[in-house]
Structure formats: structure tokens, C-alpha cells
C-alpha positions in Angstrom: -32.2 -153.0 18.6 -30.0 -155.8 19.4 -29.9 -156.2 23.1 -26.4 -159.1 23.6 -23.7 -157.8 23.1 -19.9 -158.5 21.2 -17.1 -157.2 22.6 -14.6 -154.6 20.3 -11.5 -153.5 21.0 -11.1 -149.5 20.3 -8.7 -150.0 17.5 -11.1 -152.0 15.9 -14.2 -149.9 15.9 -11.5 -147.7 13.9 -9.8 -149.7 11.6 -12.5 -152.4 10.3 -15.8 -152.0 12.3 -17.2 -148.7 12.9 -20.7 -147.3 11.7 -22.7 -149.4 9.3 -20.7 -152.2 9.6 -22.4 -155.6 9.7 -20.8 -157.8 13.0 -21.6 -160.9 13.7 -23.1 -161.3 17.6 -24.6 -164.1 19.7 -27.9 -162.7 18.6 -27.2 -163.0 14.7 -25.8 -160.4 12.5 -26.0 -156.6 13.5 -25.8 -153.3 12.1 -23.2 -150.7 14.5 -25.4 -148.0 15.4 -24.2 -144.6 13.8 -22.7 -142.3 16.6 -25.5 -140.1 17.0 -27.9 -143.4 17.7 -25.3 -145.0 19.8 -26.3 -144.1 23.4 -22.7 -143.3 23.9 -23.9 -139.8 24.8 -27.1 -139.5 26.3 -26.1 -139.0 29.7 -22.7 -136.7 28.6 -20.8 -135.0 26.4 -17.6 -136.5 23.5 -15.6 -133.5 25.8 -15.2 -136.3 28.5 -13.1 -138.7 25.9 -11.7 -136.3 24.0 -8.9 -137.1 21.6 -6.1 -133.9 22.5 -4.4 -133.7 18.2 -4.4 -130.0 16.7 -2.5 -131.0 13.6 -4.5 -133.8 12.6 -7.7 -131.6 13.4 -6.4 -128.9 11.1 -5.0 -130.7 8.3 -7.5 -133.8 7.4 -10.2 -133.0 9.4 -11.4 -129.6 8.9 -11.1 -128.7 12.1 -13.8 -131.1 13.7 -12.9 -132.9 16.9 -12.0 -136.3 17.9 -13.3 -138.6 20.5 -12.6 -142.2 21.7 -14.9 -144.9 22.1 -15.3 -145.6 25.8 -14.9 -148.5 27.4 -17.3 -150.6 29.8 -14.6 -150.1 32.4 -14.2 -146.2 31.8 -18.3 -146.4 31.9 -18.5 -148.0 35.1 -20.3 -150.6 33.8 -20.3 -154.3 33.7 -18.8 -155.9 30.8 -21.4 -157.7 29.7 -23.6 -154.8 29.3 -23.9 -153.4 25.6 -23.0 -149.6 25.7 -23.3 -149.0 22.0 -26.3 -149.5 20.5 -26.5 -151.7 17.1 -29.9 -152.9 15.0 -30.7 -156.2 13.9 -29.7 -156.6 10.3 -30.9 -158.2 7.7 -34.2 -159.5 9.2 -34.7 -162.3 6.3 -33.7 -165.8 7.5 -33.6 -168.9 5.6 -34.7 -172.1 7.2 -32.4 -174.7 6.3 -34.6 -177.5 7.3 -37.4 -176.5 4.6 -36.0 -174.4 2.3 -38.2 -171.3 3.5 -36.9 -167.5 3.2 -39.3 -166.0 5.7 -39.1 -162.7 7.4 -40.3 -163.4 11.6 -43.0 -161.1 12.3 -42.9 -160.0 15.9 -44.1 -162.0 19.2 -45.0 -164.8 16.6 -45.3 -168.3 17.5 -43.8 -169.3 14.3 -40.9 -167.9 11.8 -40.9 -170.3 9.0 -44.2 -171.2 7.8 -43.6 -174.8 7.3 -42.0 -175.4 10.9 -43.9 -176.4 14.0 -45.3 -173.5 16.6 -43.4 -173.4 19.8 -44.6 -172.2 23.3 -42.4 -169.2 23.5 -42.0 -166.5 20.9 -38.1 -165.5 22.4 -37.1 -169.1 20.7 -38.8 -168.5 17.1 -36.8 -165.3 17.5 -33.4 -166.9 18.7 -33.9 -169.5 16.1 -35.2 -167.0 12.9 -31.4 -164.8 14.2 -29.3 -167.6 13.6 -30.8 -168.6 10.4 -30.3 -164.8 9.4 -29.8 -164.8 5.5 -26.2 -163.6 4.2 -27.4 -161.1 1.3 -28.0 -158.1 1.6 -28.3 -154.9 -1.1 -25.8 -151.8 -1.2 -24.9 -149.5 -3.6 -21.4 -147.5 -4.0 -22.9 -144.3 -2.2 -23.0 -145.8 1.5 -26.5 -147.3 0.9 -27.6 -150.8 2.5 -30.6 -152.1 2.9 -32.8 -155.7 2.5 -33.0 -157.9 -0.8 -36.4 -156.9 -2.0 -36.6 -161.1 -1.9 -40.4 -160.8 -3.1 -40.6 -158.0 -5.5 -37.5 -159.8 -7.5 -40.2 -162.3 -8.7 -42.4 -161.3 -11.6 -45.9 -162.6 -9.8 -48.4 -163.7 -11.8 -51.3 -161.1 -11.7 -53.6 -163.0 -9.2 -51.0 -163.8 -6.9 -51.2 -162.3 -3.3 -47.4 -162.1 -2.9 -46.9 -164.1 -0.3 -44.6 -162.9 3.1 -42.4 -166.4 2.2 -41.0 -167.9 -0.4 -39.2 -171.1 -1.4 -35.1 -171.3 -1.8 -34.8 -174.5 -3.8 -31.8 -176.0 -5.4 -28.1 -175.1 -3.8 -24.5 -177.2 -4.0 -21.5 -174.9 -3.9 -22.7 -172.2 -6.8 -25.5 -169.4 -6.4 -26.6 -170.2 -10.3 -27.7 -173.7 -8.7 -30.2 -172.5 -6.2 -33.8 -171.0 -7.5 -36.2 -168.5 -6.0 -40.2 -169.2 -6.4 -43.2 -167.9 -5.0 -45.5 -170.9 -3.1 -48.3 -169.6 -4.5 -48.0 -169.0 -8.2 -45.5 -171.1 -8.9 -43.4 -168.0 -10.6 -39.7 -168.2 -10.0 -36.4 -166.4 -10.8 -33.0 -168.1 -11.0 -30.5 -166.5 -8.2 -27.7 -166.5 -9.9 -28.9 -164.1 -12.3 -30.6 -162.0 -9.6 -26.8 -161.8 -8.2 -25.8 -160.3 -11.0 -28.8 -157.7 -11.4 -28.7 -153.9 -10.5 -31.8 -153.3 -8.1 -33.0 -149.5 -7.6 -31.4 -148.1 -4.3 -33.9 -147.6 -1.7 -30.9 -145.2 -0.4 -31.6 -146.4 3.4 -28.8 -146.7 5.8 -29.9 -148.6 8.3 -27.5 -147.3 11.0 -29.5 -144.0 11.4 -32.5 -146.0 12.2 -33.3 -146.5 8.6 -33.3 -143.2 7.3 -33.8 -142.5 3.4 -32.4 -140.5 1.1 -33.1 -140.0 -2.7 -30.5 -142.1 -4.9 -30.1 -142.4 -8.4 -27.0 -145.2 -8.4 -28.2 -148.7 -9.1 -28.0 -151.3 -6.2 -26.1 -155.2 -6.5 -26.7 -157.9 -3.9 -23.6 -159.0 -2.3 -22.6 -160.8 0.6 -23.5 -159.6 4.2 -19.6 -160.7 5.5 -18.1 -159.0 1.6 -14.7 -157.2 2.4 -16.5 -154.1 0.0 -19.4 -154.0 1.8 -17.8 -151.7 3.8 -14.2 -150.2 3.9 -13.3 -148.3 6.8 -11.6 -144.3 5.7 -9.3 -144.0 8.3 -6.7 -140.7 8.5 -3.6 -140.8 10.9 -0.8 -138.5 12.2 2.0 -139.2 14.5 3.0 -137.0 17.1 5.8 -135.1 16.2 7.6 -131.8 18.3 6.7 -129.1 19.6 3.6 -130.9 20.1 4.9 -134.1 21.4 4.8 -133.3 25.6 2.1 -133.9 27.9 1.5 -130.4 28.3 1.5 -129.6 25.0 -1.6 -132.5 24.7 -3.2 -130.6 27.5 -3.2 -127.3 26.1 -5.0 -128.9 23.5 -8.0 -129.2 24.8 -10.9 -127.7 22.7 -12.4 -125.7 25.6 -8.6 -124.1 26.6 -7.6 -123.2 22.6 -11.0 -121.7 22.7 -10.1 -119.2 25.8 -5.6 -119.4 24.3 -7.3 -117.8 21.3 -10.0 -115.6 22.6 -7.4 -114.0 25.5 -3.7 -112.9 25.2 -2.1 -115.5 28.2 1.4 -113.8 29.6 1.2 -115.2 33.0 0.5 -118.7 34.3 -1.9 -116.8 37.3 -4.3 -115.9 34.1 -4.1 -119.2 32.7 -5.1 -120.5 36.3 -7.9 -118.2 36.4 -9.3 -119.2 32.9 -8.7 -122.8 33.6 -10.5 -122.7 37.2 -13.7 -120.5 35.2 -13.6 -123.5 32.9 -13.9 -126.3 35.7 -16.3 -124.1 37.1 -18.5 -124.2 34.0 -18.3 -127.8 33.3 -16.7 -127.2 30.0 -13.1 -129.1 31.3 -12.2 -131.8 33.4 -10.7 -130.7 37.0 -7.6 -132.6 36.8 -7.0 -131.6 33.4 -6.7 -128.2 35.1 -4.9 -129.2 38.2 -1.8 -131.2 35.9 -1.8 -127.9 33.6 -0.9 -126.2 37.1 2.0 -128.0 38.2 4.1 -127.0 35.2 6.6 -123.9 35.5 5.1 -120.6 34.4 8.2 -120.4 31.6 7.2 -123.7 30.1 3.2 -123.1 29.9 3.9 -120.0 27.9 6.5 -122.0 25.4 4.0 -124.1 24.8 1.4 -121.8 25.2 3.2 -120.2 21.6 3.8 -123.5 20.1 0.3 -124.1 20.1 -1.5 -120.8 19.2 2.0 -120.7 16.0 0.3 -123.8 15.0 -2.9 -122.2 14.5 -2.5 -119.1 13.2 0.5 -120.6 10.6 -0.3 -118.7 7.1 1.1 -121.7 5.2 -1.4 -124.1 3.6 -2.3 -127.1 5.5 -2.6 -130.2 3.7 -2.1 -134.0 3.9 1.1 -133.4 2.1 2.9 -130.6 4.8 1.3 -132.9 7.5 3.5 -135.7 5.5 6.4 -133.5 5.6 6.5 -132.3 8.8 6.7 -135.9 10.2 9.0 -136.8 7.7 11.7 -133.6 8.5 11.0 -134.6 12.2 12.0 -138.0 12.0 14.9 -136.8 9.9 16.0 -134.5 12.3 15.5 -137.1 15.4 18.2 -139.5 13.6 20.5 -136.6 13.4 20.3 -134.6 16.9 18.0 -136.8 19.2 14.6 -136.0 20.5 14.5 -134.2 22.5 17.8 -133.0 22.2 18.5 -132.0 25.7 16.6 -134.2 28.3 14.6 -133.1 31.1 12.3 -134.5 33.7 8.8 -133.1 33.8 5.5 -133.2 34.9 3.2 -135.7 32.7 5.6 -138.1 31.9 7.8 -137.8 28.9 7.4 -136.9 25.4 6.0 -139.0 23.2 8.5 -138.9 20.3 11.8 -139.8 21.6 15.1 -141.1 20.1 18.3 -141.8 21.7 20.8 -140.5 19.0 23.9 -142.8 20.2 21.2 -145.9 19.3 21.1 -144.9 15.6 22.8 -147.1 13.0 24.0 -146.9 9.9 24.9 -149.4 7.9 26.6 -149.7 4.2 25.4 -151.6 1.7 26.6 -153.4 -1.4 25.9 -151.1 -3.5 28.0 -148.3 -1.7 25.0 -146.5 0.2 24.2 -145.8 3.6 21.0 -147.2 5.2 20.2 -145.3 8.5 18.2 -146.6 11.2 16.5 -145.0 13.8 14.8 -146.4 16.9 11.8 -144.6 18.3 11.0 -145.7 21.9 8.4 -143.7 21.9 6.0 -142.6 19.7 2.0 -141.7 19.6 -0.2 -142.3 16.7 -3.9 -140.8 16.6 -6.3 -142.9 14.2 -9.3 -141.3 13.1 -12.4 -142.9 11.1 -13.7 -140.2 9.2 -16.5 -142.5 7.2 -16.8 -145.7 5.3 -17.0 -146.5 1.4 -18.4 -149.2 -0.3 -16.6 -149.4 -3.4 -19.2 -151.8 -5.1 -18.9 -152.4 -8.9 -21.7 -151.8 -10.7 -20.2 -151.7 -14.2 -20.8 -147.8 -14.3 -18.1 -145.6 -15.5 -18.8 -143.1 -13.0 -19.1 -145.0 -10.0 -16.6 -143.8 -7.5 -18.0 -144.7 -3.9 -18.6 -141.7 -1.9 -17.2 -141.6 1.7 -19.9 -141.4 4.1 -19.2 -139.7 7.0 -19.1 -141.1 10.4 -19.4 -138.3 12.7 -21.2 -137.2 16.0 -22.7 -133.4 16.5 -24.1 -132.6 19.7 -26.9 -130.7 20.0 -27.1 -126.6 19.6 -23.6 -127.3 18.2 -21.4 -126.6 15.3 -18.4 -128.9 15.6 -18.9 -132.4 14.9 -16.7 -134.9 16.3 -15.1 -138.6 14.3 -14.3 -141.3 16.3 -10.8 -142.0 17.0 -7.9 -143.5 19.2 -4.8 -143.1 20.6 -1.8 -145.7 20.2 1.3 -145.9 21.6 4.5 -147.7 20.9 7.7 -148.0 19.2 9.1 -147.7 15.7 12.0 -147.8 13.2 12.6 -145.0 10.6 14.4 -146.0 7.6 16.1 -143.2 5.3 19.1 -143.1 3.1 22.1 -140.7 4.0 25.3 -139.2 2.4 28.5 -137.7 4.3 28.7 -135.5 1.4 25.3 -133.5 1.9 24.2 -131.2 5.0 23.0 -133.1 8.1 23.6 -136.4 6.3 20.6 -136.6 4.3 20.9 -137.1 0.6 18.5 -137.4 -2.4 16.9 -140.8 -3.2 19.1 -142.8 -5.3 18.5 -142.5 -9.1 15.2 -145.5 -10.3 15.5 -147.1 -13.7 13.7 -150.2 -15.3 10.9 -151.3 -17.3 8.5 -151.2 -13.7 10.1 -147.3 -13.2 8.6 -145.7 -16.3 5.0 -146.6 -15.6 4.8 -145.1 -12.4 6.2 -142.1 -13.3 4.1 -141.8 -16.1 0.9 -141.5 -14.0 2.4 -139.5 -11.7 3.0 -136.8 -14.3 -0.4 -137.4 -16.1 -3.1 -135.1 -15.5 -5.6 -137.5 -16.7 -5.8 -141.2 -16.9 -5.1 -143.5 -14.3 -8.3 -142.9 -12.9 -8.7 -146.7 -11.4 -5.9 -146.0 -8.9 -6.4 -142.2 -8.4 -10.4 -142.8 -7.7 -9.5 -145.0 -4.7 -10.5 -142.7 -1.6 -7.2 -141.5 0.0 -5.2 -141.8 -2.7 -3.0 -138.8 -3.5 -1.2 -138.3 -6.7 2.0 -137.6 -4.9 1.8 -141.8 -3.9 2.3 -142.6 -7.7 5.5 -141.3 -7.9 8.1 -144.0 -8.3 9.9 -143.2 -4.9 7.3 -143.9 -3.1 6.1 -146.9 -4.8 9.8 -148.1 -4.2 9.4 -147.6 -1.0 5.9 -148.8 -0.2 7.1 -152.1 -1.8 10.3 -152.3 0.6 7.9 -151.9 3.5 6.2 -154.8 2.6 9.0 -157.1 2.6 10.4 -155.4 5.9 7.0 -156.7 7.6 7.1 -159.8 6.6 10.9 -160.3 7.2 10.6 -158.5 11.2 7.3 -160.6 12.2 9.5 -163.8 12.1 12.7 -162.3 14.2 10.7 -159.2 16.8 7.8 -161.4 18.3 5.2 -159.5 16.7 2.8 -161.0 13.7 2.8 -159.1 10.6 -0.4 -157.7 11.2 0.8 -155.5 14.4 3.6 -154.4 12.9 2.0 -150.8 11.2 3.6 -148.7 8.3 3.9 -145.2 7.4 5.5 -144.0 3.8 7.0 -140.6 2.8 8.0 -139.1 -0.4 8.6 -135.6 -0.6 10.4 -132.9 -2.5 13.0 -130.7 -0.4 14.9 -128.3 -2.3 14.2 -129.7 -5.7 15.2 -133.5 -4.3 12.6 -135.8 -4.2 13.5 -137.8 -0.7 11.4 -140.5 0.6 11.8 -143.0 4.1 9.7 -145.3 6.3 8.6 -145.7 9.5 7.7 -149.3 10.4 5.8 -149.1 14.2 3.9 -151.6 16.7 1.7 -149.6 18.9 -1.5 -150.3 21.3 -4.1 -148.1 22.5 -4.5 -147.8 27.0 -0.7 -148.2 27.6 2.3 -145.8 27.6 4.0 -148.2 24.9 5.4 -151.7 23.9 8.1 -153.8 25.3 11.0 -152.8 22.7 10.8 -156.1 20.7 11.1 -153.9 17.3 13.9 -151.0 18.7 15.6 -154.4 19.9 16.3 -155.7 16.3 18.0 -152.1 14.9 21.7 -153.6 15.4 21.0 -156.7 13.0 19.0 -154.5 10.5 21.7 -155.7 7.8 20.5 -159.3 8.3 16.7 -158.3 8.1 16.8 -156.3 5.1 18.8 -159.0 3.4 16.5 -161.5 4.8 13.6 -159.4 2.8 15.2 -159.0 -0.5 16.8 -163.2 -0.3 13.7 -164.3 -2.9 12.5 -160.9 -3.8 13.0 -162.2 -7.7 11.2 -165.3 -7.3 7.3 -165.6 -6.0 4.5 -168.9 -6.3 3.1 -167.2 -9.0 5.5 -166.6 -11.2 5.7 -165.4 -14.2 2.4 -164.4 -14.0 3.0 -162.7 -11.0 6.2 -160.8 -12.4 4.8 -160.1 -15.8 2.2 -157.7 -14.5 2.5 -154.6 -15.6 0.8 -151.2 -13.9 -1.2 -149.7 -16.4 -4.5 -147.3 -16.8 -6.6 -149.9 -15.2 -4.3 -151.0 -12.8 -3.5 -150.4 -8.9 -0.2 -152.1 -8.5 2.2 -153.4 -10.8 4.0 -157.2 -9.2 2.5 -157.6 -6.7 0.5 -160.9 -5.2 -0.6 -162.5 -2.0 2.4 -164.9 -2.5 5.2 -162.5 -2.4 3.7 -158.5 -1.4 0.8 -158.2 0.1 0.1 -158.1 4.0 -2.5 -157.4 6.5 -5.0 -154.8 5.7 -4.3 -153.0 9.2 -1.1 -153.0 8.6 -0.8 -151.8 5.0 -2.1 -147.8 4.7 -3.3 -148.1 1.0 -4.9 -151.4 1.1 -2.5 -153.6 -0.5 -2.1 -151.0 -3.4 0.7 -148.9 -4.9 3.0 -151.6 -4.6 5.3 -153.4 -7.5 8.2 -155.9 -6.5 9.7 -155.3 -10.2 10.1 -151.7 -9.6 12.1 -153.4 -6.4 13.7 -156.2 -7.7 15.2 -153.5 -10.7 16.3 -150.8 -8.1 18.0 -153.2 -5.2 18.9 -150.8 -2.1 
């Protein structure tokens, strides 16, 4: 297990790294341990780090709980102390001096058998970690293991199969590399081995090398490859009425369990129940003390809101979660949020819109674009697991989502790691003076790029490549969704020029749904950070100038440095995008909710706003 650390921000753990990711550290590459083996909860319970979001837990997490990754400061330990365990991986090394593949043996004074012995084994160990080989073996079911270096060669019958191999050749291509046995001199071209399929060992190194049966083939892949591990992240925007500090406090799992079991008709009864939870070490005393500051009327109204969400008869899905967010954003644009403002204990609401700051812009097409600044917002992001989208050439090769969760002993409800982000945002939608509340159906789309997306949306079969991607819903194939998503990427690039934020710091939430038989859509662009109360207004300060930003975003939409190849690309059965490439549409993976898929510059070009 690794003894030296590498610092990570909590948001990095959720969006990019996490259990089973290979991380470079001062002691060489390591694989981050699963929560069960992380050591985070050796002396505590995840209740101490709970993130409360009832809607997200009910809809996307199957009622599982959310914990945040505590920092060293929060745990009261020095910054240089390791608080989350990891395992050294891979263990094989390549000596660049002698071209030898070897695996260091514990406490040995030699690593590479052709190097001179040293006086301290720690020096050899450190050298072997610096020389860690950059290739691993992985399969689409989430398994990860060492490359079977010794057994990929067909040794001669009398060969003892030594513990090290020779690495010959090199240069710019792996086809120039030969792996050779130093005893029998049998060898294999590494370029051919790299393209081969190997039996999978079913290993999970993040769980102390736990193994399971696996019938899928495994392939050699570089340990730093982007598709070695892809985090599966789910997120939700905190919306009314559950956006106040009181609502979030009452969403503590221990409090909810009591509220469901015991009808609470007065503040006095709630205080008694909270005191019982504190005495039983199930609730933080500061949480109970803060709840007691509220008036009885506010407490009972908040309890009704929470119980109403729990007992709601409607089906809770990702689609309903997104639609609720869209309706809340639309209502806030019309009425403000909250409509009447009042000072309450615990700070302001985390969904705040000043109605007087909402702007409308009449575009050249005659349509009206409404731009709504959210001066405060809260987003909870949860890593439910990871995938290894490794192509082995099999038709049935859909990557499995391997869960990343922690199940405390003697409990039945698991916990996923998550992070709270606070910040600001801009909501965009089209409005019409003739429609109720100023909201209209999305304008009709047309053109050559429109038809393939509509066919995919209406198809009950086919388009397996895009539909098989984890997290992709069929509603995302609707041309209106693709239109807004494509516009989102153009705007993020344009906003980064004026806002002071890099494009990687601006995130998106794209909305498309059917309300009263009308297809509507919208877009939320936001920037947020963890551990604070928000950002400094650099994004919402651009709302008065948004017409200029929109023109900047669309100015060169008809041109790309990869044209005509890019613009002639059409969405189809084996595609995930239409006309989109790194030169014109693709942005940072941390900004795009859909991993730079579901984009088509041609669709936007043929249907300019």
C-alpha cells in the first residue's frame, strides 16, 4: 500500500479520479482504493460527512446516501499525511539502461537483475517505482490487472520461465519492440501482443486484488489512457422548495427516518426527537441546534415539503428530475426565486434569481431569447461508479458500470461519494409574448442534419453505439436536445473569453422535455466550486451583454479548420456525433455532461436562433 501521498481536490475525486483510477504519485503509479479499503471510515461513520439531497438520492441513487470526501484539515491531520489509501500498481518495471522487464521482490537489494546491487533495499524499491511499466491489462467489465508478461511468450519446453524478460527495440512505435526470454530466447512482437485478446483474470486491484469469474476478453492498454477508467457521475440542481438551509438540515438521513416514523405536529416534539438522536450519536449536535433556531411555522412547512417529496405518487426518474429543474428555472425567470424574500437563520436560499435582472433579447430571426442570471445555485455531483469502455471487437461489449460505494457493517443502505458545488449560473430559453407566462414551444427545426437525429429518437432499435453509452437516455437523441447541447458548447467557448473563467471551469445542464404536448428546451451554464458560498459574479455580470456573446459564439459556425471533412460528417447508426470535432465543438470533458457526444454543428447552422 502506498505510503506517500498525492493531493486531490474533492471535486477531482468525483469527476475524474476515484476508486480504481491510476494516479501518478511521488512513489510512482498507484490505484486508488475502493471506499471500503480506503481507511476513511476506520474510526468514524459516513454520517459525519453526509451530503443531503433528497431528490438526487430518490431518483438516481435508488435511495442510497451520499458522503463527501473529507479533507486533511477536516480530519485534523497534517496536509502531508495520507488519509485515503492506494495500492502500488502496476508492479512491473522497465529498466531503461539494460532494457529489462522485471518485478521487484520485497526487501531485495537488486531490482533489474543486470544492475549493480545497492546497500539499502529502499533505494532499489524507489528506483523500480520510477521505472514502473506504462502498460496494464483491462476488460470492459471493469477488471484491471498486470500484463501477463512472462506468459505471453511460448517458452521452450525446458525453459524455467525466468522472473525477468528482455525489452528490445523501441522508437516511435510499439511494433518495433520485441519481448524476449533471456533463457530460451523465444520472443514475441509487442505490437502484435498489444492487439491480442487475453483471458481476463477478473481482478479488482482497488479491492485488494479481489477476483471474480469473467468470460470477457481483456486487452493491453496504457495506464494513462482516457478510456482506462471513465467516472460515471450523476448530478442534480437544488431547486425550490427544498433549497433552504432548513430543508437541507432536515434531509439528514437520521432525521428523515424519524419524520417518516413519527408524525411531528409541533416544534417541541421535533426538539425532543432531535435530542434523542444527538444522545444516540446519530445526529451532529450543531445540526440539531441550528434547526431549533427556526420558528415552528417554518419547521412544520419544511417537514411537509420533505414528506411530500418522499410520499409523492409519481414515478421518480432522471426525466422527471430534469423536468422539475427546468420548470423551476422557468418559473424563477418569470417570478424570481424566492418570490418574497425574508431573512432566515442559516443563510440565504441556494436557488436565487432577482427578477429585475432577467434580460430579453430580440434576435434577428424575430425570436426572443430570455437570459436569467442565477446569483446563487447549488449542485450535488455523485460518482456512482466507473466504466472501462475498451473496444475488444465484440458486438456484445457494452461496458459495465462498476459501483463505487461504501456499505457500513450491519447496515443495508450503501453510500456513494459526492461533492457539493456552490456558484452562479445563466439560464437560457426562448419566450413568446403570446404564450402563458411568456414560455413557448421550441421553434421548428429542419434541414439535412435534423432528419438523422429525429430517426434515431423515434427508433426502437438500432443506433446501438450511442444508446449503449452509460448515462445516455433516448430523450437525449431528440433534435431539440442536440440543438441546445451544440449551442451550449459554442457559448462556453465564447463566455470564457469575457468572463474570466476558463472554458474548463464553466459547466452545462441541457434541458429538453415535452410539456402539454409541446417540446421545450433550455440551457443552464454555471460555474461552481466546493467548500465555499459561491463565486464572484463574473458569469452573471455578462448577462446585459449576452447578445454580443451569442453573436460571437455563432460568428464562425460555418467554418472549421477541419472542413470540409468536419461539416460533411453525418450522424448515423455507428456515430455519436454529427459535424463536430476538436477544432469547432468539443470542449473539456469536465464541462460537458455527455462526454462530447450528441453534438452537430450542422444542425445548429441550418437552424440558427
